[in-house]
C-alpha positions as CSV (number, residue, x, y, z in Angstrom):
1,M,-198.6,61.6,21.3
2,H,-201.4,58.8,20.7
3,E,-201.5,55.8,22.8
4,K,-201.1,53.1,19.9
5,E,-197.9,54.9,18.7
6,K,-197.1,55.4,22.4
7,D,-197.1,51.6,23.3
8,L,-194.8,50.8,19.7
9,I,-191.9,53.2,20.8
10,D,-192.4,51.3,24.3
11,A,-192.0,48.3,22.9
12,F,-189.0,49.2,20.7
13,L,-187.2,50.8,23.6
14,R,-188.0,47.6,25.4
15,G,-185.7,45.3,22.4
16,Q,-189.2,43.5,21.6
17,V,-189.5,45.4,17.9
18,D,-186.6,46.4,15.6
19,R,-185.8,49.8,14.3
20,R,-187.1,49.2,11.1
21,G,-190.7,46.6,12.3
22,L,-191.3,50.6,14.3
23,I,-190.6,52.8,11.4
24,K,-192.7,50.4,9.0
25,G,-195.7,50.7,12.0
26,L,-195.7,53.7,12.7
27,G,-196.0,54.3,8.9
28,A,-198.9,52.6,8.8
29,M,-200.5,54.4,11.4
30,G,-200.2,57.6,8.5
31,L,-196.9,58.9,10.3
32,A,-194.1,60.0,7.6
33,A,-190.4,59.4,8.5
34,G,-189.6,62.8,10.0
35,T,-192.6,62.8,12.3
36,A,-191.7,59.4,13.3
37,G,-188.5,60.1,14.2
38,T,-189.4,63.4,15.8
39,L,-191.8,60.7,17.9
40,L,-189.3,58.2,18.7
41,N,-186.6,61.2,20.1
42,L,-189.1,61.9,22.1
43,G,-189.9,58.6,23.6
44,Q,-186.1,57.8,24.4
45,T,-186.1,61.1,26.1
46,R,-188.9,59.8,28.7
47,A,-187.3,56.4,28.9
48,L,-184.1,58.0,29.9
49,A,-186.0,60.2,32.6
50,A,-187.6,57.2,34.3
51,D,-184.3,55.9,35.0
52,F,-182.0,58.8,36.0
53,D,-182.8,62.5,37.5
54,W,-182.0,64.0,34.6
55,Q,-183.6,67.2,36.5
56,A,-181.1,67.6,39.0
57,H,-179.5,70.7,37.2
58,K,-182.9,72.1,36.0
59,G,-182.4,75.7,35.7
60,K,-178.6,76.0,35.1
61,T,-176.8,77.2,32.1
62,I,-173.8,75.5,30.5
63,K,-171.6,77.0,27.7
64,L,-169.8,75.4,25.1
65,L,-167.0,75.9,22.7
66,L,-167.7,74.2,19.4
67,N,-165.5,74.2,15.9
68,K,-167.9,74.6,12.8
69,H,-168.8,71.0,11.8
70,P,-171.5,68.3,11.3
71,Y,-170.8,66.6,14.6
72,A,-171.5,70.1,16.3
73,D,-174.3,70.3,13.9
74,A,-176.1,67.3,14.4
75,M,-176.1,67.8,18.3
76,I,-177.6,71.7,18.1
77,A,-180.4,69.7,15.9
78,D,-181.1,67.8,18.9
79,L,-180.4,69.7,21.0
80,E,-184.2,70.8,22.5
81,N,-184.1,67.0,24.0
82,F,-182.0,68.0,26.1
83,K,-183.4,70.9,27.3
84,K,-186.6,68.9,27.6
85,L,-184.9,66.2,29.1
86,T,-182.7,68.0,32.0
87,G,-184.6,71.4,32.1
88,M,-180.9,73.0,31.9
89,N,-180.1,76.1,29.1
90,V,-177.0,75.4,26.5
91,V,-175.4,78.3,25.5
92,Y,-172.9,77.9,22.9
93,D,-169.8,79.8,20.5
94,V,-168.6,78.4,17.2
95,F,-165.7,78.9,15.3
96,P,-164.4,77.9,11.9
97,E,-161.4,75.3,12.1
98,D,-158.9,78.0,10.7
99,V,-159.3,79.9,14.5
100,Y,-160.9,77.6,16.6
101,F,-157.7,75.6,18.4
102,D,-156.9,79.5,19.3
103,K,-159.6,80.0,20.8
104,V,-159.4,76.8,22.8
105,T,-156.3,78.0,23.8
106,A,-156.4,81.1,24.6
107,A,-159.6,80.5,26.9
108,L,-157.8,77.6,28.9
109,S,-154.0,79.1,29.3
110,A,-156.0,81.8,30.9
111,S,-157.9,79.4,33.3
112,S,-161.1,81.1,32.6
113,P,-164.4,79.8,33.6
114,E,-166.4,81.0,30.0
115,Y,-166.3,77.7,28.8
116,D,-167.5,74.5,31.0
117,A,-166.7,71.8,27.5
118,F,-165.5,72.3,24.5
119,M,-164.8,70.1,21.6
120,T,-160.9,69.0,20.8
121,G,-159.4,66.2,19.4
122,A,-157.6,63.5,21.4
123,Y,-154.1,64.7,20.5
124,M,-154.8,68.6,22.1
125,T,-155.6,66.4,25.3
126,W,-151.7,65.6,25.4
127,T,-150.9,68.9,26.5
128,Y,-154.5,69.9,27.9
129,G,-154.4,67.2,30.2
130,P,-150.8,67.6,31.6
131,A,-150.9,71.4,32.1
132,G,-154.2,70.9,34.3
133,W,-157.1,72.7,31.7
134,I,-158.9,69.8,31.6
135,T,-160.3,67.5,34.5
136,D,-160.0,63.8,34.0
137,L,-163.5,61.9,33.8
138,N,-163.4,59.0,35.4
139,E,-165.0,60.9,38.2
140,W,-168.3,61.0,36.7
141,I,-167.8,58.0,34.6
142,K,-167.5,55.6,37.2
143,D,-169.9,57.0,39.4
144,P,-173.9,55.7,39.1
145,A,-175.2,58.6,41.2
146,K,-174.1,60.8,38.4
147,T,-173.9,58.6,35.2
148,N,-177.2,57.2,33.8
149,P,-177.8,53.5,34.0
150,N,-177.9,53.7,29.5
151,Y,-175.0,55.8,29.1
152,A,-173.1,52.2,28.4
153,W,-168.9,53.1,28.5
154,D,-168.7,49.8,27.3
155,D,-170.6,50.7,23.6
156,F,-167.9,52.7,22.8
157,L,-165.6,51.4,20.4
158,P,-162.6,50.2,22.4
159,G,-159.6,51.9,20.2
160,V,-161.4,55.1,19.8
161,K,-162.5,55.0,23.4
162,N,-159.1,54.1,24.6
163,S,-157.0,56.5,22.4
164,C,-158.9,58.9,24.3
165,A,-157.3,58.4,28.0
166,W,-153.5,58.5,29.0
167,N,-152.0,58.7,32.4
168,G,-150.0,61.6,31.6
169,K,-146.4,59.8,31.5
170,P,-144.2,60.4,27.9
171,G,-144.7,56.9,26.2
172,G,-147.2,55.8,28.1
173,A,-149.8,53.5,26.3
174,L,-152.8,55.0,25.6
175,G,-155.9,53.0,27.7
176,S,-153.4,51.9,30.2
177,D,-155.2,50.9,33.6
178,D,-154.1,54.5,35.0
179,A,-154.5,56.6,32.1
180,K,-156.8,59.6,33.2
181,Q,-160.0,59.7,30.6
182,W,-159.4,63.0,29.4
183,C,-161.9,63.4,26.5
184,I,-164.8,60.9,25.6
185,P,-165.0,60.5,21.5
186,W,-167.7,62.1,20.1
187,G,-167.1,61.4,16.5
188,F,-163.5,60.3,14.8
189,E,-162.2,59.1,10.7
190,Q,-160.6,56.4,9.7
191,N,-157.7,56.5,7.1
192,N,-158.7,54.9,4.1
193,I,-159.3,54.9,0.4
194,T,-162.2,56.7,-1.2
195,Y,-162.2,56.0,-5.3
196,N,-164.0,57.4,-8.3
197,K,-165.0,54.1,-10.1
198,A,-165.2,55.2,-13.7
199,M,-162.0,56.6,-13.7
200,F,-160.5,53.2,-12.1
201,D,-163.1,51.7,-14.9
202,K,-161.6,53.4,-17.8
203,A,-157.8,53.1,-16.6
204,G,-158.0,48.8,-16.2
205,V,-157.5,49.1,-12.8
206,T,-158.5,47.7,-9.6
207,I,-158.4,48.9,-5.8
208,P,-154.9,47.9,-4.3
209,G,-154.5,45.8,-1.9
210,N,-151.2,46.5,-0.5
211,M,-148.7,49.1,-0.3
212,D,-147.2,47.8,-3.9
213,E,-150.0,48.1,-5.6
214,M,-151.3,51.5,-4.7
215,V,-148.2,52.7,-6.5
216,A,-148.4,50.6,-9.2
217,A,-152.1,52.0,-9.5
218,A,-151.6,55.6,-9.0
219,A,-149.2,55.7,-11.7
220,K,-151.8,53.8,-14.2
221,L,-154.3,56.1,-13.3
222,T,-152.5,59.5,-13.9
223,K,-151.4,58.0,-17.4
224,D,-154.6,56.5,-18.5
225,V,-157.6,58.4,-17.1
226,G,-156.3,61.3,-19.2
227,G,-157.5,65.3,-18.7
228,G,-155.3,66.0,-16.4
229,V,-156.4,63.6,-13.6
230,Y,-153.6,62.5,-11.2
231,G,-153.4,59.4,-9.5
232,I,-153.3,59.6,-5.6
233,G,-154.1,63.0,-3.2
234,V,-152.8,62.5,0.2
235,R,-151.7,65.3,2.5
236,G,-147.9,67.3,2.1
237,S,-148.3,70.7,4.1
238,R,-145.6,71.4,6.3
239,S,-147.5,70.4,9.4
240,W,-148.0,67.6,11.7
241,A,-151.7,67.0,10.4
242,T,-149.9,65.6,6.5
243,I,-148.5,62.7,8.5
244,H,-151.3,61.0,10.7
245,P,-153.9,60.0,8.0
246,G,-152.9,58.0,4.9
247,F,-148.9,58.4,6.3
248,L,-148.9,56.8,9.5
249,S,-151.5,54.5,8.6
250,A,-149.9,52.7,6.4
251,Y,-146.8,53.6,7.9
252,A,-148.1,51.4,10.9
253,N,-149.5,48.3,9.0
254,F,-145.8,47.6,8.7
255,D,-145.5,47.6,13.0
256,Q,-143.2,51.2,12.3
257,K,-143.5,53.3,15.4
258,D,-142.8,57.1,15.6
259,L,-140.6,57.1,18.8
260,N,-139.4,53.9,20.9
261,V,-140.1,53.7,24.6
262,S,-137.0,51.8,26.3
263,A,-137.5,50.1,29.8
264,D,-136.7,53.3,32.1
265,G,-139.5,54.8,30.1
266,K,-137.0,56.9,28.1
267,L,-138.1,58.0,24.6
268,S,-135.7,58.1,21.1
269,A,-136.5,58.5,17.6
270,A,-137.9,55.0,15.4
271,M,-138.3,56.7,12.0
272,N,-134.9,55.5,10.4
273,T,-134.7,51.6,10.3
274,A,-134.5,49.5,7.5
275,Q,-138.6,48.9,6.9
276,S,-139.1,52.5,7.8
277,K,-136.5,53.5,5.0
278,A,-138.2,51.2,2.4
279,F,-141.4,52.5,3.4
280,H,-140.5,56.2,3.0
281,K,-138.9,55.6,-0.7
282,Q,-142.9,54.0,-1.9
283,W,-144.6,56.9,-0.6
284,V,-142.0,59.7,-1.6
285,Q,-142.2,57.8,-5.4
286,M,-145.9,57.7,-5.3
287,I,-146.5,61.1,-4.9
288,Q,-143.6,62.1,-7.0
289,E,-145.0,59.6,-10.1
290,S,-148.8,60.0,-9.1
291,G,-149.4,63.1,-6.7
292,P,-150.5,66.7,-7.3
293,K,-148.1,69.4,-8.8
294,D,-147.8,71.7,-5.6
295,W,-148.3,68.6,-3.3
296,S,-146.5,70.3,-0.7
297,T,-149.1,73.0,-0.1
298,Y,-151.6,70.3,0.2
299,T,-154.2,69.9,3.3
300,W,-157.2,68.3,4.4
301,Y,-159.0,70.8,1.9
302,Q,-157.5,70.4,-1.1
303,V,-157.2,66.4,-1.4
304,G,-161.2,66.5,-0.5
305,T,-161.9,69.0,-3.2
306,D,-159.6,67.7,-6.2
307,L,-161.9,64.5,-5.7
308,G,-165.0,66.3,-5.4
309,A,-164.2,68.1,-7.9
310,G,-162.5,64.9,-10.1
311,A,-159.2,66.2,-10.5
312,S,-157.8,63.4,-8.3
313,A,-159.0,59.2,-9.2
314,M,-158.3,58.4,-5.2
315,I,-157.4,59.5,-2.1
316,F,-155.6,57.9,0.7
317,D,-157.3,60.0,3.5
318,A,-160.0,60.6,6.0
319,D,-162.9,58.0,5.2
320,I,-165.4,61.2,6.2
321,L,-163.7,62.9,3.8
322,G,-164.6,61.3,1.0
323,Y,-168.3,60.5,2.6
324,F,-168.5,64.4,2.3
325,M,-167.0,64.8,-1.8
326,N,-169.7,62.7,-1.9
327,G,-172.8,64.3,-1.5
328,G,-173.8,67.9,-1.5
329,D,-172.9,69.9,-5.1
330,N,-169.9,68.1,-5.6
331,K,-169.1,67.6,-9.6
332,M,-168.6,63.9,-8.6
333,A,-171.0,63.4,-5.6
334,G,-172.2,60.1,-6.2
335,K,-169.7,58.5,-8.1
336,L,-167.7,57.6,-5.2
337,A,-166.8,54.6,-3.6
338,F,-164.8,53.2,-0.6
339,A,-162.0,50.5,0.1
340,S,-160.4,49.8,3.7
341,F,-156.9,49.8,3.1
342,K,-153.4,47.4,4.3
343,A,-150.6,48.6,3.0
344,N,-148.7,45.6,4.2
345,P,-149.2,42.5,2.2
346,A,-148.4,40.3,5.2
347,A,-150.7,42.4,7.4
348,K,-154.4,40.2,8.1
349,A,-156.7,43.6,8.0
350,A,-156.2,47.7,8.1
351,T,-155.2,49.2,10.8
352,P,-156.0,53.0,10.5
353,N,-154.6,55.3,12.4
354,I,-157.8,58.0,13.8
355,W,-158.6,61.6,14.0
356,I,-161.1,61.7,17.2
357,W,-163.3,64.9,17.5
358,S,-163.8,64.5,20.9
359,L,-165.5,66.2,24.1
360,A,-163.4,67.5,26.9
361,M,-164.5,69.4,30.7
362,S,-162.5,72.9,31.7
363,N,-160.9,72.4,34.9
364,F,-162.4,76.3,35.2
365,S,-165.7,75.0,35.4
366,K,-167.8,76.4,37.7
367,D,-170.3,73.4,38.0
368,K,-168.4,70.6,36.9
369,D,-171.7,68.2,37.5
370,A,-174.1,70.2,35.4
371,T,-171.5,69.7,32.5
372,W,-171.6,66.4,32.8
373,Y,-175.2,66.2,32.4
374,F,-174.8,67.7,29.0
375,M,-171.6,66.0,28.1
376,Q,-173.1,62.0,29.0
377,W,-176.2,63.4,26.7
378,A,-174.4,64.7,23.8
379,S,-171.8,61.3,23.6
380,G,-174.4,59.0,24.6
381,P,-176.1,56.1,22.4
382,E,-179.7,58.0,21.8
383,H,-178.7,61.4,20.6
384,G,-175.3,59.2,18.7
385,L,-178.7,57.1,16.9
386,F,-180.2,60.4,15.9
387,G,-177.3,61.9,14.3
388,A,-176.0,58.9,12.4
389,T,-179.7,59.0,10.6
390,K,-181.0,62.0,11.0
391,M,-177.7,64.1,10.0
392,D,-174.5,63.8,8.7
393,F,-172.4,62.1,12.0
394,V,-170.2,60.1,10.5
395,N,-167.9,58.2,12.0
396,P,-170.3,57.3,15.0
397,V,-168.2,56.1,18.1
398,R,-170.7,53.4,19.3
399,Q,-171.0,49.8,18.3
400,S,-174.8,50.0,18.8
401,V,-174.9,52.5,16.0
402,W,-172.7,50.7,13.3
403,K,-175.5,47.8,14.4
404,D,-177.8,49.7,13.5
405,E,-179.9,48.1,10.5
406,M,-181.5,51.9,9.1
407,F,-177.9,53.0,9.2
408,R,-176.2,50.5,7.7
409,E,-178.6,50.8,5.0
410,K,-178.8,54.7,4.5
411,L,-174.9,53.9,4.2
412,N,-175.4,51.3,1.6
413,K,-177.3,53.4,-0.4
414,S,-175.5,56.3,-1.3
415,Y,-171.6,55.3,-0.2
416,P,-171.0,52.2,-2.0
417,G,-168.2,49.9,0.2
418,Y,-168.3,52.6,3.5
419,V,-170.1,50.1,5.6
420,E,-167.3,47.0,4.4
421,M,-164.7,49.6,4.8
422,F,-165.3,50.0,8.2
423,D,-165.8,46.8,9.4
424,A,-162.8,45.9,7.8
425,S,-161.1,48.5,9.4
426,A,-162.3,49.0,12.7
427,P,-161.3,46.7,14.8
428,G,-157.1,47.9,14.1
429,A,-158.2,51.3,14.5
430,S,-156.5,53.5,16.8
431,I,-154.3,56.4,17.7
432,K,-150.8,55.2,16.4
433,F,-148.5,58.4,18.0
434,T,-146.8,57.8,21.0
435,A,-148.2,60.3,23.6
436,Q,-145.7,63.2,24.7
437,P,-145.7,66.8,24.9
438,L,-143.5,67.3,21.9
439,F,-146.0,65.4,19.3
440,F,-146.8,68.7,17.7
441,D,-143.2,69.7,16.9
442,L,-141.8,66.5,16.4
443,T,-144.7,65.7,14.4
444,T,-144.1,68.8,11.8
445,E,-140.3,68.3,11.2
446,W,-141.3,65.1,10.3
447,A,-143.6,66.6,7.5
448,A,-140.3,68.9,6.7
449,T,-138.6,66.2,5.7
450,L,-141.1,64.1,4.0
451,Q,-141.3,67.7,1.8
452,K,-137.6,67.9,1.2
453,M,-137.6,63.6,0.2
454,V,-140.4,64.6,-2.1
455,A,-139.0,67.5,-3.7
456,K,-135.2,65.8,-4.4
457,E,-133.5,67.8,-1.8
458,V,-132.5,65.4,0.5
459,P,-132.1,61.3,-0.1
460,V,-134.7,59.2,1.8
461,D,-131.9,57.5,3.9
462,E,-130.3,60.6,4.8
463,G,-133.2,62.5,5.4
464,L,-134.5,60.1,7.5
465,D,-130.6,59.6,9.8
466,K,-130.8,63.6,9.8
467,L,-134.8,63.6,11.4
468,A,-134.4,60.9,13.9
469,E,-130.9,62.8,15.2
470,S,-132.6,65.8,15.3
471,I,-135.5,64.1,17.7
472,N,-133.2,62.8,19.4
473,G,-131.5,66.1,20.6
474,Q,-135.0,67.4,21.0
475,L,-136.3,64.8,23.3
476,K,-133.1,64.7,25.6
477,E,-132.8,68.7,25.5
478,A,-136.5,68.0,27.4
479,G,-135.5,65.1,29.3
480,L,-137.6,63.1,28.1
481,G,-134.8,60.9,26.0
């Protein structure tokens, strides 16, 4: 690196030049954008090394267990910088999601020391943490001798960070003062609207601003777009994953809950209130009128591919699902747009439930300090910015990355409405479920009940009363109710 280039990068790292000025200046020196990015990464690596002993574990090797995902792709693409920074080596196994969590469970339940760290969903830590399979990371986060001064723990989006922390007590509030930080947020999904603008224009439909408008818009799209296009895609398989995206995001916007927590910590079902029943009726009506014919089989994959293929006019699901359908070789690439959605007309803003891909440390790791060096680098602001600007690392979990002008321009250029959607939704984004060990079983039963309602096998009111009765019985049997 020549001195002029080094001086400009150092000025950027000191905050004297913004990112746009840096790239423009390097361009004036004859450097292409890709080369400029490489030099910036090297400069950031050099700056990190100046403030912290990143070489403390030089020569050591850690092993990761990864899900096949753009987040893992971004990390692997940047891994040489970590190796140069620390002198450490990193090896990893990557598995597709349909078998990934089985691999995680097998390793952890066997107390295997093979993997030091792994990708996980925050919900899974409600099982892994109390079982003693993963480590409370507060020990490292709060130790200045083990965490570099630029890690900026307060830079994480508060709702996302708190959703990865739980005290282990059933019904305990996420992010409480006594919470254990079971994992570090890495990337996350908000649930909002992705829509086909041309189809909306053809049907004369505007972006829905509440649940009534969504039901009406989906019906009109189904009727007027033609060609077999249906109005709205939402998940419907018999799985907890049917409840957590659009459904719970809308449900929670009406201040409805999955469970009540009494003063003495006892749990009870909360989904059979009058407000909940009214919401369920609308949701069921929307699917019956405007959803896909085989809705009860729909997962993330079917919801996304239908949108990308032009078979549906909009989805109410993960924003990043719409992001990926708006690119690649999808038929509708470049034709999709994004909008925040608040189901409750009386609500001030959207309050989406979220899925968080996170990094957790195995309690069976033989070198937790070395593992933490990798984890803090992979979840640090420098790598977060690399992933967001150079790769498809959406959504970043750090506020500083969302403030980056070049990242926002990248989104604005190809993903209309995405930045505005994020800005409107992020303050209210968090996990809305109650943390407790029966989460997967109870939420899957909720999805099964929803299927019966849509199929007209049970009326909504009766179905929810039976569901609440069943859940209360299971909670009492487990000593939780």
